[in-house]
C-alpha positions in Angstrom: 0.0 0.0 0.0 1.0 3.6 -0.5 1.5 6.2 2.2 -1.4 6.7 4.7 -4.4 7.7 2.6 -2.6 7.3 -0.7 -3.1 4.3 -3.0 -1.5 3.2 -6.2 -4.1 2.4 -8.9 -3.3 1.0 -12.4 -5.7 2.1 -15.1 -5.9 1.1 -18.7 -7.4 3.6 -21.1 -8.5 2.5 -24.5 -10.4 3.7 -27.6 -10.9 2.6 -31.2 -12.6 5.7 -32.5 -11.3 8.4 -34.8 -9.0 10.7 -32.8 -8.3 7.9 -30.3 -4.9 9.4 -29.3 -6.6 12.7 -28.4 -9.4 10.9 -26.5 -6.7 9.0 -24.4 -4.9 12.3 -23.8 -8.2 13.9 -22.6 -9.0 10.9 -20.4 -5.5 11.3 -18.8 -6.1 15.0 -18.2 -9.5 14.3 -16.5 -7.9 11.6 -14.4 -5.1 13.9 -13.3 -7.6 16.7 -12.5 -10.0 14.6 -10.5 -8.4 11.4 -9.2 -4.9 12.2 -8.2 -1.4 12.3 -9.5 -0.4 10.3 -12.6 3.1 9.1 -11.5 3.7 6.9 -14.6 2.2 6.6 -18.1 3.0 4.1 -20.8 3.4 4.9 -24.4 0.2 4.4 -26.5 0.1 0.8 -27.8 -2.0 -0.4 -30.7 -3.8 -3.7 -31.1 -6.6 -5.6 -32.8 -9.9 -5.7 -31.0 -10.1 -8.5 -28.4 -13.2 -10.6 -28.1 -15.0 -9.2 -31.1 -14.4 -8.1 -34.7 -14.2 -4.5 -35.9 -12.4 -2.6 -38.5 -10.4 -0.1 -36.4 -7.6 -1.0 -34.1 -7.5 0.0 -30.4 -5.1 2.4 -28.8 -4.4 1.6 -25.1 -2.4 3.4 -22.4 -1.6 2.3 -18.9 -1.5 4.9 -16.1 -0.3 4.6 -12.5 -2.2 7.0 -10.4 -1.6 7.9 -6.7 -5.0 8.7 -5.2 -6.8 9.1 -1.8 -10.0 7.7 -3.4 -11.4 4.4 -2.4 -12.0 1.6 -5.0 -15.7 2.3 -5.6 -15.0 6.0 -5.8 -12.4 5.4 -8.5 -14.9 3.3 -10.4 -17.6 6.0 -10.1 -15.2 8.6 -11.3 -13.8 6.6 -14.2 -17.3 5.9 -15.4 -18.2 9.6 -15.2 -15.2 10.5 -17.2 -16.1 7.8 -19.8 -19.6 9.3 -20.1 -18.3 12.8 -20.3 -15.9 11.9 -23.2 -18.8 10.3 -25.1 -19.1 6.7 -24.1 -22.7 5.5 -24.6 -23.2 2.1 -22.9 -26.8 1.9 -24.3 -25.5 2.2 -27.9 -22.8 -0.4 -27.2 -25.5 -2.8 -25.9 -27.5 -2.2 -29.1 -24.3 -3.0 -31.2 -23.6 -6.1 -29.2 -27.2 -7.3 -29.6 -27.2 -6.6 -33.4 -23.8 -8.4 -33.9 -24.2 -11.1 -31.4 -20.7 -10.3 -30.1 -19.7 -10.0 -26.4 -17.9 -6.6 -26.8 -18.4 -3.5 -29.0 -16.5 -0.6 -30.2 -16.3 2.3 -27.8 -15.2 5.9 -27.7 -13.3 5.4 -24.5 -12.9 2.7 -21.9 -11.1 3.2 -18.5 -10.5 -0.1 -16.7 -9.2 -0.4 -13.2 -6.5 -3.1 -13.4 -5.3 -3.0 -9.8 -5.7 -0.9 -6.7 -2.7 -1.6 -4.4 -2.9 -5.3 -3.7 -6.6 -5.1 -2.9 -8.7 -8.1 -3.9 -12.5 -7.8 -4.2 -15.3 -9.3 -6.3 -18.8 -7.9 -6.2 -21.4 -6.9 -8.8 -19.8 -3.5 -9.5 -16.0 -4.2 -9.3 -13.6 -7.0 -9.4 -9.9 -6.3 -8.4 -7.5 -7.1 -9.8 -9.2 -7.0 -13.2 -10.6 -10.4 -13.8 -9.0 -10.9 -17.3 -5.9 -8.8 -17.2 -3.6 -11.9 -17.2 -5.1 -13.1 -20.4 -4.8 -9.9 -22.4 -1.6 -8.9 -24.1 -3.1 -5.4 -24.9 -3.3 -4.9 -21.1 0.0 -6.4 -20.0 2.2 -4.8 -22.7 1.5 -1.2 -21.6 1.3 -2.2 -18.0 4.8 -3.7 -18.1 6.1 -0.3 -19.1 4.9 1.3 -15.8 4.5 -1.7 -13.4 6.5 -4.6 -14.6 7.3 -5.9 -11.1 3.8 -5.6 -9.7 2.8 -9.0 -8.4 -0.7 -10.2 -8.9 -2.1 -10.9 -5.4 -4.0 -14.0 -6.4 -1.9 -15.5 -9.3 1.4 -14.6 -7.6 3.2 -13.7 -10.9 4.6 -10.3 -11.9 3.1 -8.3 -14.7 6.3 -9.1 -16.7 6.0 -12.9 -16.1 2.3 -12.8 -17.1 3.1 -11.1 -20.4 6.0 -13.5 -21.1 3.5 -16.4 -20.5 1.2 -15.0 -23.2 4.0 -14.4 -25.6 5.5 -17.8 -25.2 2.2 -19.7 -25.5 
């Protein structure tokens, strides 16, 4: 854990819309203004969509933020920022229903990957992120900013989890 009242949170921002780099930049600005200090930021990484088919690639960036907010406060804030930047979950649900796919394109997505070494699973939030260890698009940027962070359940570092994906 961080200093008293301060917590380290890893976020992954993503977008596959036109102007995605500017969208990620604006997301980072909003996070810095409202959540806390961004102490590390990865480069922007590009990848194919994961779990569904679409024409445009995703841009993703990992951010390490020092904050005094509690986990559900972080979730509420990230969802508010997503909505402010144009994310429309109702439209995404329509697209998923129309295509029969599990996921859909989105203007912006801000996922909480980890919050210190906190572990929780409820209907609103699962920490660490439930599928992070299976997703190269999460682990690659995360390794730039938190390669030695150890998953509190799996016990492997971010770097080892990425190596596991790349070597499989």
